[in-house]
A tleap script that builds the chain and sets N, CA, C and O, in Angstrom:
source leaprc.protein.ff14SB
mol = sequence {
  NMET ASP THR PRO THR ARG ASN ARG ILE ALA
  LYS LEU ASN PRO SER ALA ARG ASN GLU GLU
  THR LYS ILE GLU ASN ARG MET ILE GLU ASN
  ILE ASP ILE ASN ASP GLY LYS ILE SER LEU
  THR THR LYS GLY LYS ASN ARG GLN VAL VAL
  ALA GLN ILE SER THR GLU ASP LEU LYS ARG
  GLU LEU CGLN
}
set mol.1.N position { 46.712 150.070 106.103 }
set mol.1.CA position { 47.254 149.982 108.068 }
set mol.1.C position { 46.807 151.651 108.026 }
set mol.1.O position { 46.614 152.428 107.091 }
set mol.2.N position { 46.747 151.784 109.408 }
set mol.2.CA position { 46.759 153.240 110.645 }
set mol.2.C position { 48.224 153.937 110.626 }
set mol.2.O position { 49.342 153.477 110.855 }
set mol.3.N position { 47.713 155.396 110.214 }
set mol.3.CA position { 49.003 155.834 110.506 }
set mol.3.C position { 49.386 155.786 111.973 }
set mol.3.O position { 50.493 156.305 111.837 }
set mol.4.N position { 49.306 155.577 113.115 }
set mol.4.CA position { 49.940 155.235 113.909 }
set mol.4.C position { 51.118 154.476 113.668 }
set mol.4.O position { 52.246 154.810 114.031 }
set mol.5.N position { 50.691 152.997 112.775 }
set mol.5.CA position { 52.077 152.190 113.058 }
set mol.5.C position { 52.348 152.530 111.314 }
set mol.5.O position { 53.278 151.794 110.983 }
set mol.6.N position { 51.940 153.260 110.249 }
set mol.6.CA position { 52.888 154.232 110.250 }
set mol.6.C position { 54.189 154.472 110.209 }
set mol.6.O position { 55.187 154.242 109.526 }
set mol.7.N position { 53.792 155.086 111.307 }
set mol.7.CA position { 54.674 156.175 111.917 }
set mol.7.C position { 56.259 155.307 112.961 }
set mol.7.O position { 57.369 155.733 113.281 }
set mol.8.N position { 55.527 153.957 113.175 }
set mol.8.CA position { 56.200 153.189 114.304 }
set mol.8.C position { 57.037 152.390 113.156 }
set mol.8.O position { 58.149 152.009 113.523 }
set mol.9.N position { 56.707 152.120 111.982 }
set mol.9.CA position { 57.601 151.631 110.623 }
set mol.9.C position { 58.638 152.370 110.407 }
set mol.9.O position { 59.795 151.996 110.600 }
set mol.10.N position { 58.337 153.356 110.035 }
set mol.10.CA position { 58.896 154.743 109.204 }
set mol.10.C position { 60.078 155.049 110.211 }
set mol.10.O position { 60.813 155.993 109.920 }
set mol.11.N position { 60.274 154.483 111.128 }
set mol.11.CA position { 61.250 154.946 112.409 }
set mol.11.C position { 62.112 153.435 112.548 }
set mol.11.O position { 62.895 153.354 113.495 }
set mol.12.N position { 61.969 152.196 111.579 }
set mol.12.CA position { 62.306 150.795 111.720 }
set mol.12.C position { 63.729 150.999 110.389 }
set mol.12.O position { 63.714 151.825 109.477 }
set mol.13.N position { 64.684 150.118 110.635 }
set mol.13.CA position { 65.717 149.843 109.658 }
set mol.13.C position { 65.191 149.938 108.082 }
set mol.13.O position { 64.018 150.290 107.956 }
set mol.14.N position { 65.813 149.708 107.074 }
set mol.14.CA position { 65.463 149.745 105.978 }
set mol.14.C position { 64.520 148.690 105.553 }
set mol.14.O position { 63.577 148.870 104.783 }
set mol.15.N position { 64.792 147.774 106.015 }
set mol.15.CA position { 64.641 146.382 105.822 }
set mol.15.C position { 63.253 146.180 106.146 }
set mol.15.O position { 62.319 145.885 105.400 }
set mol.16.N position { 63.283 146.431 107.637 }
set mol.16.CA position { 61.574 146.493 107.812 }
set mol.16.C position { 60.642 147.195 107.215 }
set mol.16.O position { 59.466 147.018 106.897 }
set mol.17.N position { 61.139 147.725 107.161 }
set mol.17.CA position { 60.415 149.007 106.358 }
set mol.17.C position { 60.425 148.565 104.764 }
set mol.17.O position { 59.455 148.989 104.137 }
set mol.18.N position { 61.453 147.714 103.957 }
set mol.18.CA position { 60.809 146.979 102.541 }
set mol.18.C position { 59.705 146.020 103.084 }
set mol.18.O position { 58.569 146.100 102.617 }
set mol.19.N position { 60.030 145.044 104.135 }
set mol.19.CA position { 59.027 144.166 104.445 }
set mol.19.C position { 57.414 144.722 104.855 }
set mol.19.O position { 56.417 144.072 105.166 }
set mol.20.N position { 57.525 145.500 104.779 }
set mol.20.CA position { 56.023 146.526 105.314 }
set mol.20.C position { 55.118 147.060 104.117 }
set mol.20.O position { 53.904 147.257 104.071 }
set mol.21.N position { 56.359 147.268 102.936 }
set mol.21.CA position { 55.419 147.428 101.841 }
set mol.21.C position { 55.293 146.128 100.710 }
set mol.21.O position { 54.442 145.936 99.842 }
set mol.22.N position { 56.336 145.434 101.040 }
set mol.22.CA position { 55.933 144.508 100.356 }
set mol.22.C position { 54.648 143.665 100.989 }
set mol.22.O position { 53.924 143.194 100.112 }
set mol.23.N position { 54.296 143.431 102.147 }
set mol.23.CA position { 53.366 142.903 102.896 }
set mol.23.C position { 52.170 144.161 102.106 }
set mol.23.O position { 51.440 143.647 101.258 }
set mol.24.N position { 52.023 145.235 102.272 }
set mol.24.CA position { 50.944 146.277 102.065 }
set mol.24.C position { 50.539 145.899 100.655 }
set mol.24.O position { 49.393 145.612 100.309 }
set mol.25.N position { 51.583 145.931 99.904 }
set mol.25.CA position { 51.400 145.448 98.033 }
set mol.25.C position { 50.705 144.270 97.969 }
set mol.25.O position { 49.970 144.099 96.996 }
set mol.26.N position { 50.814 143.201 99.034 }
set mol.26.CA position { 49.994 141.758 98.931 }
set mol.26.C position { 48.898 142.410 99.613 }
set mol.26.O position { 48.570 141.641 100.517 }
set mol.27.N position { 48.216 143.371 99.634 }
set mol.27.CA position { 46.752 143.149 100.380 }
set mol.27.C position { 45.060 143.137 98.882 }
set mol.27.O position { 45.026 143.588 97.737 }
set mol.28.N position { 44.278 142.603 99.492 }
set mol.28.CA position { 43.460 142.231 99.128 }
set mol.28.C position { 42.451 142.959 98.549 }
set mol.28.O position { 41.407 142.907 99.199 }
set mol.29.N position { 42.393 143.769 97.320 }
set mol.29.CA position { 41.130 144.751 96.839 }
set mol.29.C position { 40.387 143.671 96.192 }
set mol.29.O position { 39.199 143.605 96.510 }
set mol.30.N position { 40.741 142.973 95.513 }
set mol.30.CA position { 39.299 142.333 94.449 }
set mol.30.C position { 39.110 140.942 94.909 }
set mol.30.O position { 39.885 140.417 95.708 }
set mol.31.N position { 38.048 140.324 94.389 }
set mol.31.CA position { 37.470 139.051 94.312 }
set mol.31.C position { 37.004 138.974 92.943 }
set mol.31.O position { 35.880 139.418 92.709 }
set mol.32.N position { 37.692 138.480 92.003 }
set mol.32.CA position { 37.203 138.059 90.881 }
set mol.32.C position { 36.504 136.682 90.491 }
set mol.32.O position { 36.952 135.933 91.359 }
set mol.33.N position { 35.811 136.049 89.826 }
set mol.33.CA position { 35.338 134.959 89.438 }
set mol.33.C position { 35.463 134.959 88.003 }
set mol.33.O position { 34.779 135.681 87.276 }
set mol.34.N position { 36.392 134.097 87.570 }
set mol.34.CA position { 36.281 133.934 86.076 }
set mol.34.C position { 37.046 132.413 86.454 }
set mol.34.O position { 37.641 131.895 87.398 }
set mol.35.N position { 36.572 132.049 84.946 }
set mol.35.CA position { 36.821 130.217 84.864 }
set mol.35.C position { 36.827 129.510 85.728 }
set mol.35.O position { 37.817 128.884 86.105 }
set mol.36.N position { 35.299 129.448 86.407 }
set mol.36.CA position { 35.827 128.433 87.432 }
set mol.36.C position { 36.031 128.573 88.390 }
set mol.36.O position { 35.561 127.981 89.362 }
set mol.37.N position { 36.855 129.471 88.342 }
set mol.37.CA position { 37.869 130.101 89.441 }
set mol.37.C position { 37.653 131.463 90.755 }
set mol.37.O position { 37.922 132.539 90.221 }
set mol.38.N position { 37.442 131.561 91.544 }
set mol.38.CA position { 37.981 132.796 92.691 }
set mol.38.C position { 39.042 132.939 92.863 }
set mol.38.O position { 39.851 132.062 93.164 }
set mol.39.N position { 39.335 134.598 92.630 }
set mol.39.CA position { 40.787 134.779 92.614 }
set mol.39.C position { 40.689 135.865 93.347 }
set mol.39.O position { 39.813 136.713 93.178 }
set mol.40.N position { 41.954 135.940 94.574 }
set mol.40.CA position { 42.067 137.370 95.605 }
set mol.40.C position { 43.021 137.872 94.813 }
set mol.40.O position { 43.990 137.155 94.564 }
set mol.41.N position { 42.938 139.219 94.250 }
set mol.41.CA position { 43.973 139.975 93.530 }
set mol.41.C position { 44.431 141.386 94.491 }
set mol.41.O position { 43.690 141.866 95.350 }
set mol.42.N position { 45.710 141.887 94.168 }
set mol.42.CA position { 46.234 142.645 94.869 }
set mol.42.C position { 45.727 144.467 94.865 }
set mol.42.O position { 44.714 144.550 94.171 }
set mol.43.N position { 45.964 145.278 95.188 }
set mol.43.CA position { 45.547 146.963 94.837 }
set mol.43.C position { 46.890 146.819 93.585 }
set mol.43.O position { 47.789 146.075 93.195 }
set mol.44.N position { 46.193 148.200 93.332 }
set mol.44.CA position { 47.155 148.950 92.073 }
set mol.44.C position { 47.014 148.274 90.742 }
set mol.44.O position { 46.271 147.357 90.393 }
set mol.45.N position { 48.245 149.209 89.853 }
set mol.45.CA position { 47.919 148.890 88.871 }
set mol.45.C position { 48.215 147.566 88.063 }
set mol.45.O position { 47.747 146.979 87.088 }
set mol.46.N position { 49.593 147.346 89.295 }
set mol.46.CA position { 49.918 145.908 88.908 }
set mol.46.C position { 49.075 144.406 89.792 }
set mol.46.O position { 49.511 143.434 90.411 }
set mol.47.N position { 48.375 144.658 89.604 }
set mol.47.CA position { 47.739 143.633 90.263 }
set mol.47.C position { 47.755 142.268 89.939 }
set mol.47.O position { 47.549 141.706 88.863 }
set mol.48.N position { 48.124 141.687 91.402 }
set mol.48.CA position { 48.339 139.988 90.702 }
set mol.48.C position { 47.512 139.192 91.932 }
set mol.48.O position { 47.137 139.684 92.997 }
set mol.49.N position { 47.369 138.024 91.531 }
set mol.49.CA position { 46.353 137.017 92.286 }
set mol.49.C position { 47.296 136.634 93.494 }
set mol.49.O position { 48.491 136.403 93.310 }
set mol.50.N position { 46.610 136.569 94.932 }
set mol.50.CA position { 47.268 136.336 95.845 }
set mol.50.C position { 47.159 134.888 96.194 }
set mol.50.O position { 47.989 134.060 96.570 }
set mol.51.N position { 45.864 134.840 95.951 }
set mol.51.CA position { 45.121 132.916 95.910 }
set mol.51.C position { 44.076 132.872 95.014 }
set mol.51.O position { 43.435 133.775 94.477 }
set mol.52.N position { 43.989 131.268 94.919 }
set mol.52.CA position { 43.013 131.356 94.422 }
set mol.52.C position { 42.106 130.013 94.324 }
set mol.52.O position { 42.800 128.996 94.317 }
set mol.53.N position { 40.772 129.797 94.251 }
set mol.53.CA position { 40.367 128.986 94.270 }
set mol.53.C position { 39.045 127.922 93.883 }
set mol.53.O position { 38.415 127.556 94.876 }
set mol.54.N position { 38.644 127.480 92.778 }
set mol.54.CA position { 37.541 126.464 92.096 }
set mol.54.C position { 36.614 126.782 92.806 }
set mol.54.O position { 36.778 126.917 94.019 }
set mol.55.N position { 35.197 127.010 92.095 }
set mol.55.CA position { 34.145 127.101 92.625 }
set mol.55.C position { 33.859 125.765 93.015 }
set mol.55.O position { 33.264 125.622 94.083 }
set mol.56.N position { 34.209 124.627 92.271 }
set mol.56.CA position { 33.862 123.375 92.596 }
set mol.56.C position { 34.737 123.068 93.889 }
set mol.56.O position { 34.177 122.364 94.729 }
set mol.57.N position { 35.365 123.275 94.025 }
set mol.57.CA position { 36.005 122.861 95.352 }
set mol.57.C position { 35.341 123.496 96.495 }
set mol.57.O position { 34.575 123.049 97.348 }
set mol.58.N position { 35.825 124.630 96.290 }
set mol.58.CA position { 34.767 125.585 97.185 }
set mol.58.C position { 32.889 124.924 97.624 }
set mol.58.O position { 32.327 124.714 98.699 }
set mol.59.N position { 32.670 124.856 96.900 }
set mol.59.CA position { 30.950 123.811 96.660 }
set mol.59.C position { 31.419 122.859 97.909 }
set mol.59.O position { 30.999 122.948 99.063 }
set mol.60.N position { 32.641 121.682 97.283 }
set mol.60.CA position { 32.796 120.545 98.386 }
set mol.60.C position { 33.376 120.830 99.700 }
set mol.60.O position { 33.435 120.117 100.702 }
set mol.61.N position { 33.775 121.971 99.497 }
set mol.61.CA position { 34.091 121.820 101.289 }
set mol.61.C position { 32.997 122.339 101.549 }
set mol.61.O position { 32.599 121.641 102.482 }
set mol.62.N position { 32.132 123.197 101.332 }
set mol.62.CA position { 30.679 123.893 102.215 }
set mol.62.C position { 29.749 122.952 102.325 }
set mol.62.O position { 28.551 123.142 102.536 }
set mol.63.N position { 30.404 121.735 102.154 }
set mol.63.CA position { 28.535 121.004 101.561 }
set mol.63.C position { 29.025 120.269 103.672 }
set mol.63.O position { 28.228 119.552 104.277 }
savepdb mol mol.pdb
quit
């Protein structure tokens, strides 16, 4: 997120700032392939899987 956007958000009420933090914590940093599944994971030391699809489903949809 760019600096002007962060500055605008800083002026918002606390609940809006919390929502921005939640969204930023869900940003994708890694794409992993394990056990036949493609996983999109978040940034940071507490990485979480945001989305997941099997490689077989992806192949089928791309045909």
